[in-house]
N, C-alpha and C positions, 0 to 999 in steps of 0.2 A: 697227706701223701709224703713219703720220705724218699730222698735220693741219697746215695752214698758216694763219696769221693775219696779216693786214696791219695794221700799226700806224701811228699818226700819225708823221710825219717828226720825227726827233730824240728821240723818247721811247723810253726803254729798254724792251725786252720783259721781262715778268715771268714766270718759269717757275712754273707752277701746281704745287701739291703733288702732283698726279697725274703729273707729268712728271719725267723723269730726264735729258733732254738739252736743251741750250740753245745756240742759235747766233743771233747778231745780225748782220745785214748793214746796210750804210749806203746810203741813198738808192736806191730806197725801202727802208724797214726792214721786215724780216719776222722772225718767230720760227718756227723749225721745232721742232715739239713731238713727241717720241717718247713715246707713252702707255704707262705701265707696265701690266702685267697686273693686272686688277682682282681683288679678293678677294670673291667672291660667297657664300662659305660662311659658316655661322653658328658663332660661337664661344661657349664657356662656361668659366667658372672661378669659384672663390670670390673674393669681394671683401673678405674679412676674413682676418686672419692665421691661420696654422695653429695648431691646439691647441684646447683646451676653453674655451668661452665661453658666456655666456648667449644670445647671438644670433650666428648665422652667416649670411652673405649669399652667394647664388649669383647670378651675373650672366650673362645670355644676350643676345647681340647679333648681329644679322644679318637677312637677308631672311626666314629661317624662324623667327625668334624668336617671332613671334605665333602661328604654328601649333603650335610646340613648347609654348609656354605654355598654349595652349588644351587640348592633350592632357594636360598635367600638372594643370591647374586645373579642367578641365571647361568653363569659359568664361572669356574674358578679362575682367578687371575694367575699370571705367571708367578712361580715361587719367589718370594722375597722381593717382589716389585710392588710398590704402592700404586694402586689403580683406583680411579674414580668410578664408583658404581652406585646404582640404585639398590636400596635394601627393601625387599618385598616380603610381605606376610605370606603364609601358606595359600591364602585365597587369591594372591596376585596383587593385592592392594599395596601401594607404596607406603613404606614406613618412614624412610629417611633417605638422604643421599650423602655419601661420604667416601672415605678412603677404605679400601679393603686390602688386607695382607694375608697371604697364605704361606704357611711354613710346614712343608711336608716332613714327616718323621724320617730319620731321627734328628734332623737338623732344626730343632726348635727348642724353646726353653724347657718344655716338659719332656721332650724326647718323643712326643706323640704328634699326630697331625694337629696343627693349630690354625684357627682362623681368627683374625682380629678385625673388628668392624669399628672404624673411627667415625663416629657420627656427631651430631650436635649434642652438646652436653647438658641436656635437660633431663630431669628425672623421669618424665613421662616417656620421652623417646627411648631412653635406656631401658625402661621397664617393658616397652613394646618390643624392643629387639630381643630381650631375654625371653619374653613370653613366646615370641616366634620360634626361637631356638628350642625351647622346651616343647612346644607343640610339634616340632619336627623330630623329637626323640632325645634331646639332651635333658639333663637334670641340673638343678641349681647347685653350684659348687659349695662345699663347706669351707670354713676359714682355713687358709693356708694350703688348700688341696692342690693347687697348681704347683707350688713349691714342693709339696710332698711327692707328687708324681715325678718331678725333676729329680728328687733324691732317689726314689725307687727305681728310676730308669737310668741311674748312674750318670746323670748330667751334673749333679752336685753331690758333695758329701754333706753330712749333717751340719758340720760347723759352718760350711759355706751357705747352706740353706738358712741357718739362723742369722747369718750376717746380713741377709736380705732384709729381714725384719728390723735388725739393728740399724741398718743404713737408713731405712725409712723413718725410724723414730729418733734418729740422732738429735741430741740437744745442742751440740756445738759443732763447729767446723772440724775441730780435731777429732771428735768422735766419729764424724762422717767419713773422714779420710781413713781412720783406723778400721772402720767397718768395711770400707771398700777394699782394704788390704786383706782382711779376713775373707771377703767374698772372692777375691782373686786367688785364694788358696794359700796365703803365706802362713797362717796359723796351722792349717792342716798339714802343710809341708813340714813344719817344725815338729808336730806331733808324730807324723809318719817317720821322720828321721829318728826320733827317739824309739819308736816301735821297732824299727829295723835294728837298732843297737841292742835292744833288749832281746830280740829274736836271735841275734848272733850269739849273745851271751848264753841263751838257753840251749842253743845247739851245741856250744862248747861244753856246757855242764852235762848235758844228756849223753854226749859222746864219752865223757869220763865215767858216767854211770854204766853205760852199756858195755864198756870194755875194761872192767876192773882188773883183768889179768895182765894188761899191758904194763910194761916196766915203767913207762912214763907216767908221772903223776900229774894228770891234767889239772887237778884242782889247785896245784901249787904253781902252775904255769904263769910266768910273768905276764903273758899276753892276756890271760883271764883277769888278773889283778888290774892291769892297765885299763881293760874294758870296763871293769866295775867302777874305777875312778872316773873314767870318761862319762859313763852314764850318770853317776852321781852329780857331776858338774853340770851336765845337760839338764837334769831334773831341776836343779837349783835355778838355772838361768831361765828355763821355760816357766817355772812357777812364778818367778818374779815378774816376767813379762805378762803372764796371764792375769796376775793379780792387778797390775796396773791397767791391763785391758778391761778387766771387770769394772774398775773404777771409771774408766772412760765411758763405758756403756751405761752403767747404772748411776753414776755420780758418786760423790763422797758425802756420807751422812755424818754430821758433827752435832753433838748434843751439848748445849751450854748448861752447865750446872754450877751450883755454888750456894752460898747463904743468901737470904733475902737482902735486897738493896746492895748487892755487890756490883751491880751494873750490867747484868746479863742482857736485859731488854735494851738498854742504851747501846750496848755493843752490837746487838743484832741489828738495830736500826742503822747504826753507823756503817756496818758491813754491807747491808742491803741497799742503803740509800733511800729507804722508805720508813715512814713512821708506822711500822707494822705493830709493834708492841707498845702498850701504854706504859709511860714512864712517870712515876711520882715518887715522892719521898716516903710514902706509906709502905711499910714492909708487907710483902705477900700480895702485891698487885697481880702478878701472873699466877693463875691457878689452874691453867690448862696448858696443853701443848700448842705452841705456835710454830708454824713452819714458814720458811722463806728460802727461795732458790736464788743463788748468786752464781756469777760466772767469774772464775779466777783464771784469766788468760786461757780460756778454753776448757778449764776443768769445772764441771758442774758440781756445785756444793750445796747440799740442803742443810740449812741451819735450823736447829730445833731448840726453841727457847722453852724452858721448863720452870716449874714452881721452885721457889727457893727451899733448900733443905735446912730444916731447923727442928728443934724439939718443941713439943706441945703445940702443934698447929691445930686450927679448928677443923671441923669435919670436911669442909670443902677443900682446904689445903692438903689434908691427908690424902684425898683422892688424887690431887695434883702431884703430890710427891710420889705416890705409887706409880703414876703414869711416867714420871720423870725417870724412875729406876727401871721401868720396863723399856723406855726409849734407849737408855744406856746399854741395856743388854743387846739391843739390835743395831747399835751404831757402829760405824767404822772407827770413830775416834770421839774423845770427850774433851771439851774445852772447860777446864776448871777455872771459873772466874772468881778472883779474890779481890776484896777491897784492900788496897794498899795501905789504907789508914787503920785497918783492923789489926789489932795486936794478937788476936786469936782467930786466924782464918779457918781453922778446922783441919782435920786429918783427911787427906784425899782417899786413902785406902779403905776407909770405913764405908764408903758409899759406891765406889766404882768397881764393876766386875773385873775379875782377873783377865789379863790378856788383851785389854783394850788400850790403845795408845792414849796418853794423856798429854795435853798441852796446857800448861799453867799460865794463866793470864792475870797479871797484877794490874788491876784497873785503878784509875784515879791518880795516875802519876803526876798530874797537874797539881795535886795537893801535897805530894811528898817530894817530888823531884829526884827520886832515887831509883836505881835499877837493882833488883835483887836476883840472886841465882840460887838454884837448888838442885836436887837430884834429877828432877824432871826438866823438860824443856820449858823455859820461862820467858815470857814476853812481857815487858813493862810498857804500858800505854795509857792513853786517856781517851775513853769513848766520847767524852764531852768535846775535847778539842780536835781529836783525830790524830794526835801525835802517837806514833808507833803502830798505826793501823797497817801501813805498808809492810812493816816487819812481820806482823801477824799473818798477813796474806802469804808471804814467802814461807813462813813456817808451816802453814796449812798445806801448801803445795809440796813441801818436802815430806811432810807426814804422810801424804797420799802417795808418795813416790813419783809425783808428777814432774818434779823439777828435773829429774834425770831422763825424762821421756824423750826418746829419739824419733827420727823420722820413720823408723821401721815398726812403730807400734801397731798393734792390731787389737780389735775388740775381743773380749771373752765374756762368757756368762758365769754365773756362780756355779752352775753345774760342771762347767769345764774346770774351774779351779778345784772343786770338790773331787772330781775324777782324778786330776793330777795329784792332789794331795794323797788320795787313797793309793794310787799307783806308786807314789814315792814311799809311802808307808810299807807297802809290800816289798818294794825293792830294798829298803833299809833292813827289813826283817830278814830277807834272804841273805843279804851281805853279812849281817851279824851271825846268822847260822853257819855260814861258811868260815868266817874268821874265828869264831869261838869253838865250834864243834866239828868243823870240816864236813858238815852235813850237806852233801851235794844234792840229795833228794829234796831236802827242804828248800834249798836255793832254787832248784828247778821249778818247784811248785809255786813259790812266791813270784818268780819271774813270769809264770803263766798267768797268775792273777793280776800281776802288774800290767802285762800286755792287754789283758781283757779290759781293765779299767781305762787304759788309754784308748782302746778301740771304741769305747762308748762315746768319746768326744766326737769322732768323725763319723760314727754310725757303722763302723766295721762290725761292731757287736751292738745290737740294739733290740728293744722289745716294742711290741705294739703299744703298750701303755706309755712308754717314753715318747714315741713318735706322736701319739695322740696329744700328750701334754704340750709338746713343743709346737706342733703346727696349729693347734687350736687357738694359740695366742696370736697368730697372724691375722691380718686383715683379710676380708673377703676379696677374692680376685688375685691374691698373691699365693 
């Protein structure tokens, strides 16, 4: 089924969360909206982790939540007031006794009628309550379906919904605080501010295209050039913040590479405080990928120890070296570990993929007593004695952009960073078309694509496939 909405000239159409198709026409502007099939059924799930606990919560959401709750409780409690009730099965037998909460639509998490049953947190009791709700007409919820309904009912945008999962899975207190800021809408507000700037730019450009007979040259207007520069600066700032936010959420992955016996395993053990890797004087001890998680003042860093890179390895080492190179391609940074006593440490560029930051570590300073510098960031240390380890930790934080992290940080996902980079690419292409060819039509089109990419972050423009991928990663009951 399609509905048609007429929009003000020059203003981009916004695809609502209930829509999966988006087409924009120029002069006059229309948005053709294909409405997704609505979900009128009522869902139920536990909202607490599986296992035994003092309290377990069963959540019911949907059009029939009130009637199902009335059957279980006898009568509905006063909205948003915790009330002690007996929970009963359809045949009247008591299932449990606990606290009941009723949230009528639209003032609920999902925007629908919601019932919460806070009972004793045993798996059998929880299963009995869910079975009761199912017998009364509910169905078991899919992963993330409560959050998805909150998004579809405009209670949250997509970035806020994702922040719920990020908050639950936070690995550090800093990541948790950043996820909470994203949940409160700070990231979305920054994106929406940028969208508004791009939209105003597009309106300005389209006005110049629509009225070519006017004596005023809108494309040379200083106001347009100022807006372009302002958007450029905003893109740069938001991309930097989102990149750091992505590191806060996912952690920072650092691969340790170098020649055999350079001290990679010793350095990993020193940084982690654990004897994770085997350390011997025999070259080629590490033949597989070893991983260890460390916390650098709130920054979660995954260290990956790899096989030493050398010529003529045996068959097993060859596979280890292949895995080391694969790990480098997927890493955020590479720590190139060199033996300070080695007169031929090897060429870095021969092994490390382009575009990956490199931190050079000159190990075994206890044997040389010297500090050397090069074109890359160099840290001189001793994995044996621990001298220089604090300097290495500081360099790692700087490499991740974490040392400049302020209190206003928010979490971001890789898809957010990718969408921002794509939007910035479209913006740069449009700006170049204007500056070099005065091609206003190309600038307008690139600005449209730019705004579309930004809209994918908050869900202003989204597809069923994207929503399915995002919410399927949530836990059941969220």
